[in-house]
N, C-alpha and C positions, 0 to 999 in steps of 0.2 A: 142249130146254127150259131147261138150265143156261145156253147162250150167250144165250137171251133175258132171262133173269134177271140174267145178267151186264150186258147192255147196258141193261137197266132201272135196275140199278144204277148203273152209269156215268153214265147221264143224270142221274139225281138228284143224283149227287155235283158234275157240271158246274154243275147248278142252284144247288146250295148253295154251289159256289165262286164262281159270278157273283154269287151275292147278297152274299156276303161281301165279295167285291172292291169292290160298290156302296156297302157300309156303310162298308169302309175309306176309300174316297175321299170319303165324306160327312163322316166321323170328321175326316179331315184338312183339310177346308173348313171344319167349325165350329172346329177348332184356331186355325186361320189367324184366322178372324174373331174369337174370343176373345181372341188375342192382340192383335189391330188394335184392339179395344175396351179391354183393360187399358193399351196405348199411350196411347189419346185419354183415358181417365180419369187418367193421371199426368199428362199434359199440362193437363188442366183442373185438376187440385188443385194443379200448379205455379202456374198463371194465379191461382188463388184466393190463394195465398200472396203474390203480388207486388201481388194488390189489397189485401190486407190489410195491408201494408207501405206503400203509397201512403196508405191511409187513415190509418194511425198519424203519418206524416208530416204531413200536412195538419191532423189533430188538434192536434199540436204546434204548428204554425203558427199555427192559430187561438187556442190557448191563449196564444202568445206576445203575439197582437194584443189578446187580452183584458186582459193585465197592463199593455201599454203604454198602453190606452184608461183603465185606472183609474189609472194614474199621471198621465196627462194631467188627466182630471178632478179628481184631488187639487190637482193645481198650479193649476189655473183655478177650485179651489172649487166644483166644479159637484157634487159628490157629498155 
């Protein structure tokens, strides 16, 4: 009778260990996926920074064109 109980306990322990192994593999996979998402997000944030810098440069150029146009209008007495 005790052998039967011991075998039954061993079978349950093996199932628990198998389930735990599956959960650990899944956790490792999810950890890798989150790391990949974080790296991708960092890349997007960096790209947004580059776009903001480019936008600022274009705005500066447009302001310069506006100043030149105003100066030309004043010289030609168009304003």
